[in-house]
Structure formats: C-alpha cells, structure tokens
Phi, psi and omega in degrees: 000134185259166178301324182292336177288331175266009182298319176309318181282320178294335179302318177262330180292321179302301182290336176294313182287331184287331183300307178292333177297322176295328172295316182292325179288315173070336181281135187290321179298314178292328180291322177300314180294325174291314179296318183295320180293322179295313180295316180292330171292319181299323179289317177297316183297322183296313178297323175298312178297323176301313179294324176293319178295323181294326184273317190249353181088193188303132181258139175237126179237117179272117175297131180066012182064016171275117187293145177292155358277007188283322182255175176283127182250138164260126188232122184240115174241196186296322181286313177297322177290328173302311181288323178300315177301321177298305184299307183294319181298314177294322178297319183292333179276314185295320190296313179301323181297320191295329184305311180291319191289316185286335176298336182266332194249342183235132177311142183306322184294333182257358184293329177292332173292332176295316182295327176296310179291323171310308182296321180296318177299316176303308181302317178298318184289320180292324177302317179297324184284331190252343185288147172256016185243130185292320177293325178294330170308313185294313185301309183291327177295326178285328175299313177292320179294313181297318180289330176295325181293324174293318182297317177296321180296342183282356177303147183290329180284136180301335179292344176297329179292321176297312179304316179297316182297320180296314179299319181301316183295308179294323175295325180287323172301314178299312186297321177302311179300318178304310189288329174299313178301315173301315177303317178295318176298320178293328178297317188275339186240340182073015181219155177248351174293125190295317178297314178295322178295322175301318182288320180289334181290342183294334178277349181234026183295136178088357180286158184299312179305323178292313177296327176289321177295326173299313181300315181295319182290322179300309183290320179297311182291328179293329173293324178292321184268001177062040177285133176307130004262026179263031190259006194300333184284334193288314183301313180294321180297311178299321185292312194260347176289156173305154186305317185293324178293321176303311183299314185293314183291321178298327185272337193232311195298310179290331183293320177291328176293324175300313178303316179296324175295314176304319184291317179290318181302303194257338177258342184250295181287321183097146184297325181290328181287322183281312191263338183271318182275343180230156178277054184289326179302310185295313183300310188289325177298315179294320180293320181293317180293321180297317181292322178300311186279316184290318181290319181290327172296317174300323184294330180302329185265007182282146178253006176232135189289324177299319184287324181299312180289337175293314174296323177301325179297319174302316180295319185290325174305318176301328174297314181298319175292325181297328176294318176299315186297339178287348179049047180218162179302315180299311180298319180289325177294321180294322180295318180296317181289316176299328177301315181284314182296319178293321183301314182290317186290314184288327173296322182290321174305310177295327179291320178296317179296328178298319173295325175298314178301319184292319187276321187262353177091002181162178180241014176292156176297328179291330181274338187263014176300136183082010188296329181294327178284313185285326185220071186297324185283318176298322180294319183296316178302320177296315180302309184301314176302319178295322179296332182284324177297320178297320183098029179292139180303140185101349181248169177292322177303326182297315185303308187283325176295000000 
C-alpha cells in the first residue's frame, strides 16, 4: 500500500493526532512547528486528492477495511475535493500569519492552546468534507464547533467570552437539530452511509419522517452557515475573536456548512424531494434576498471594520443561498464558485485587518484614520479585496456574481 492510497484517512488523522501532541509539548515554538507541519501536509493531501479525483473519478476509502455501507467510508468526489483544497489551503496560509498575530493578542502561556484548538478545528472541517457517513458529519461538526468556541474565547476583549457563549448556545441548538434529522433518516433507511441512504430514501419519499428530517437538517445547518435570520452569532464571533481566528473562520467554517447543506440536499434527499415536495425555492429565495439587503444595510452603520466585514459575510452568504434557491445547474455552479471565491477574499481581508489592528491599535474607524498613509500596501490589499466583494470585472468576485 502506498501513501497515496491512504491520503483520505491521513487528510484528517494527521491534524487530529497533531493536536494532542501540541498539548504535550506545551512550548509555543514547538507547538507552532507541529501545527505548521500538519497544516502543510493537509494542504498537500488535499491537492493530491483533488488531482486523483480529476484523473480517476470518485475515490472511496473504507476505514478498517470494512466495505461500505457496513463500515465507515471516506468519499472524495469533485465537490468534496474542491472544499478540501479551500479549507486546507487557507489553514496552510493562516498559520504562518497567526504566529505574529497571536503573539500580540494571546498571553504566551495560552498560545500552545491556540495551536491545539486550531488543529482540532481544521480536522473537524476536513472531516465534514471528506466523510461519507451521516453520523460522522455530526461528530466532525462537533469537533470543529467545540474547538471554535475556545478559539473565539481567546480574544483579548472581554466581549469575546460573550461571543463564544452566544455561538455555543446557538451552535448547540443547531447541532441538536442536525442529530435529530440524522436520527430520523436512520430510522427510515437503516443506514448511515450517505450514498446508501440516498438510494434507500427513494422508496420512502414524501413520508412525514423524511420531510421532518429535511426540515431539521435545513434549520440546523442554516444555523451553522449563518443564513439570515439565524446569523446572530457571526458578527460578534468575527469581531472579537483573535485576528487569525477571524480570518480562518470567515474563509472556511460557513463554507463547509454550505457544503454539508448541498451534500444532504442533492446526494441524500435528491433534488425532487427538496424542491418539488416543499416550497424550498421560494423560502430560500426570500431568506437569501433578506440576508443580502438587511446585512448589507446594517454594515453601512458599523464603526468597526471587522464588524462591518462580518455583516458583509452574512450578505455574501445570502448570495450563496440565492444560487441554491434557483434549483438549476447554473445557480448551483454559481453557489460553488462563490463559495470558494468569497472564502479566499474574506480570509485575505481579515488577515489584512489583523495587520491593521496590530499597527493602529484596533480596527475602529476612529483608530484607522490616516491608514492609507501609514500602511499603503495593506490599504491597497483591502481595496482590491473590497472590489472583489463588489464584483468588479477582473476580480474573483466578478466571476461568481
């Protein structure tokens, strides 16, 4: 057996095992080295899997050699490999940036804990994207969520504790809805393998437990992806978390939640069951438009750049959901492309804002007066990323919008 054959498992196992190793080492420099090595390996594995899928088609990896659907399956197709590249690539870029950022924002005695939680979040997000097992989606979701609560609470502003607690409460509600939905699907199909579940649901389409499962999963995942009006946790979390955490979460967390929604909608329930039997097109269209306009309007009145771009994220999630609501190939393509483009753009913006906070002492409008003269390159970067969010021709945002 070669390394390439085990990459689906190693994609998750390496950062997952590296996390407790950083606790044992306890020294921040050693913890940083371990976290950096694990994140770069995850990025290499993601690109390698993406290339394998492009050449060979969908990959199936049976954990413990138990064939699916009896055993747990890691399944990599074009969509999941696309999300793996986004998550692992952002992590590999954010970690070198994080070393200087957390040195300013987190006490030295707690910095190794940052790397531990970062690796657990990374492993959880990668696990959601790669697993072919419904219950494992919930398990990896909880791994990423629990570690994210701690990362947000590490912020130096005391309001970070409230933001973390708010996210914990809403995240727990969302996770409860998700596990209830998965339980109902298991009740009706007798399997947890997503592909097998999709095949078996064809015989029980339209039954009340299946429709209830669809409703529970939609609400639960919508809380995780911060779809309007279930977005209340996001502005505080992005604003008061450490700069590196804001950059990583803005680029990856909500995007993986969108992937989970797409996976359940189109691989498990099937397009006809989601959009033909329920008024999902109309509901998602209205919520997407409400999020786009309401969040963008609220952003205008913000006096802190991190909070402004946090509300911008809610509006951009509206664009992503809008593509899903069209129930068409072009709409779904736009959703997937904007998912990637917005992740890269918003991650870059929050990394730049971390530099602004370090140099100017904060990101409030009062503190950043004269930013163009003090930090011309950083200001230019923010402008370019802002133009991408607007959708100006020549930028990534223009392609998907």
